[in-house]
VMD Tcl script that draws the C-alpha trace (Angstrom):
set ca {
  {60.74 111.41 94.38}
  {64.51 111.97 94.48}
  {64.46 111.74 98.27}
  {62.68 108.38 98.11}
  {65.30 107.03 95.69}
  {68.10 108.19 98.02}
  {66.37 106.59 101.02}
  {65.88 103.36 99.11}
  {69.51 103.41 97.97}
  {70.70 104.04 101.52}
  {68.51 101.25 102.91}
  {69.84 98.87 100.24}
  {73.42 99.82 101.05}
  {72.85 99.28 104.78}
  {71.17 95.93 104.14}
  {74.02 94.85 101.85}
  {76.64 95.93 104.40}
  {74.89 94.10 107.24}
  {74.51 90.98 105.11}
  {78.18 91.05 104.11}
  {79.34 91.59 107.69}
  {77.29 88.63 108.90}
  {78.82 86.55 106.15}
  {82.35 87.76 106.77}
  {82.61 88.24 110.50}
  {80.81 86.04 112.97}
  {82.21 86.68 116.43}
  {81.50 83.73 118.68}
  {83.14 85.10 121.79}
  {85.49 87.64 123.31}
  {87.59 87.42 126.42}
  {89.82 89.75 128.37}
  {91.98 89.25 131.44}
  {94.40 91.32 133.48}
  {97.06 89.84 135.76}
  {99.26 91.38 138.42}
  {102.82 90.58 137.28}
  {104.14 90.30 140.83}
  {101.68 87.46 141.55}
  {102.94 85.44 138.56}
  {106.52 86.37 139.40}
  {106.11 84.71 142.80}
  {104.52 81.61 141.26}
  {107.07 80.95 138.50}
  {109.70 80.00 141.06}
  {107.56 76.91 141.71}
  {108.39 74.30 139.04}
  {105.08 72.51 139.67}
  {103.21 75.71 138.73}
  {105.20 76.04 135.50}
  {104.64 72.38 134.62}
  {100.90 72.55 135.42}
  {100.25 75.85 133.61}
  {102.51 76.17 130.55}
  {103.21 73.98 127.55}
  {106.65 72.70 126.51}
  {106.99 75.27 123.72}
  {106.09 78.14 126.04}
  {108.69 77.00 128.56}
  {111.33 76.63 125.83}
  {110.62 80.14 124.52}
  {110.88 81.54 128.05}
  {114.55 80.54 128.21}
  {115.31 83.30 125.68}
  {113.47 85.98 127.68}
  {115.12 88.28 130.19}
  {111.82 89.31 131.80}
  {110.30 85.93 132.57}
  {107.77 87.39 135.01}
  {106.02 89.49 132.34}
  {106.46 86.76 129.71}
  {104.58 84.23 131.82}
  {102.07 86.81 133.11}
  {100.99 87.69 129.56}
  {100.56 84.04 128.67}
  {98.62 83.34 131.85}
  {96.28 86.26 131.04}
  {95.90 84.94 127.47}
  {94.85 81.50 128.72}
  {92.23 83.09 130.98}
  {91.01 85.34 128.15}
  {90.72 82.34 125.82}
  {88.45 80.40 128.18}
  {86.34 83.52 128.66}
  {85.95 83.78 124.88}
  {84.56 80.23 124.98}
  {82.16 81.29 127.70}
  {83.11 78.32 129.85}
  {86.13 79.19 131.92}
  {88.29 76.22 132.89}
  {85.59 73.52 132.70}
  {84.60 70.68 130.44}
  {88.03 69.12 130.38}
  {90.09 72.19 129.43}
  {93.14 73.09 131.47}
  {95.95 75.65 131.27}
  {98.38 73.37 129.44}
  {95.86 72.77 126.64}
  {96.20 76.43 125.62}
  {99.59 77.40 124.21}
  {100.59 80.89 123.18}
  {103.40 81.08 120.63}
  {104.83 83.86 118.45}
  {105.12 84.10 114.68}
  {108.29 85.26 112.87}
  {107.46 88.92 113.51}
  {106.81 88.34 117.22}
  {103.02 88.49 116.99}
  {101.44 86.19 119.60}
  {98.95 83.54 118.57}
  {97.12 80.56 120.02}
  {98.39 77.18 118.89}
  {95.31 75.29 117.64}
  {95.84 71.83 119.09}
  {93.53 68.91 118.32}
  {91.97 69.28 121.78}
  {91.25 73.02 121.30}
  {89.73 72.31 117.87}
  {87.58 69.56 119.37}
  {86.35 71.78 122.23}
  {85.42 74.62 119.87}
  {83.78 72.21 117.42}
  {81.71 70.64 120.20}
  {80.60 73.96 121.71}
  {79.91 75.96 118.53}
  {79.36 73.17 115.96}
  {82.02 74.61 113.61}
  {85.26 73.35 112.13}
  {86.77 76.57 110.78}
  {87.55 79.39 113.18}
  {90.04 82.15 113.88}
  {91.51 83.18 117.20}
  {92.82 86.71 117.57}
  {95.08 87.63 120.46}
  {96.46 90.91 121.71}
  {98.88 91.05 124.64}
  {100.24 94.03 126.50}
  {102.23 94.58 129.66}
  {103.78 97.27 131.77}
  {105.60 97.24 135.08}
  {102.75 96.04 137.30}
  {100.16 94.43 135.02}
  {99.75 92.27 131.92}
  {96.57 92.12 129.87}
  {95.24 89.85 127.12}
  {92.31 90.30 124.76}
  {90.91 87.44 122.64}
  {88.37 87.19 119.84}
  {87.00 83.83 118.71}
  {85.53 84.13 115.22}
  {83.85 81.75 112.82}
  {85.58 81.57 109.44}
}
mol new
graphics top color blue
foreach p $ca { graphics top sphere $p radius 0.5 }
foreach p [lrange $ca 0 end-1] q [lrange $ca 1 end] { graphics top cylinder $p $q radius 0.2 }
display resetview
C-alpha cells in the first residue's frame, strides 16, 4: 500500500513537471553554425560584402573592435544559426541584413527583433511573443553560434 502511494505521488510529480515545462518552455527551433574565421577575414575587405551582410549598427560597433575578423565571423555564424532555428535557411524573403546581432550593457550578444523578424516568426509559427537566445564563441581559427527560438 505504501509503495502504491509513492508510485502515485511520483507519477503525479512527473506529470506536474511535464505540464509545467510545456507551459513554461516551448522550444520552436534551434540552430548552430561554425565559420572559419579566415574565410570571413578575406571577405570583410570587400565593402559590398559588408554592406550586403551586416546592418548599420553592426558595422558601427565593429569600428570599436580590434579583431574585426572574429567580430564579423561570430555575427555571420549567428545569422546562419538564426535561420536554421527557423527551419528555413535564407528563404521566404529573409536576408543577412534583416538579422542584426547587438550587445547589451554587459556585452551579452542578442538578436535585435526588427518588425520584419517579428513578422516572419509570426507567420511561420503563428505566435506574437517569443524569445531568442544566442551564444557566441570564437578562437583563433573558428567562430560558432548557437540559437534557441522559444515561445513565450
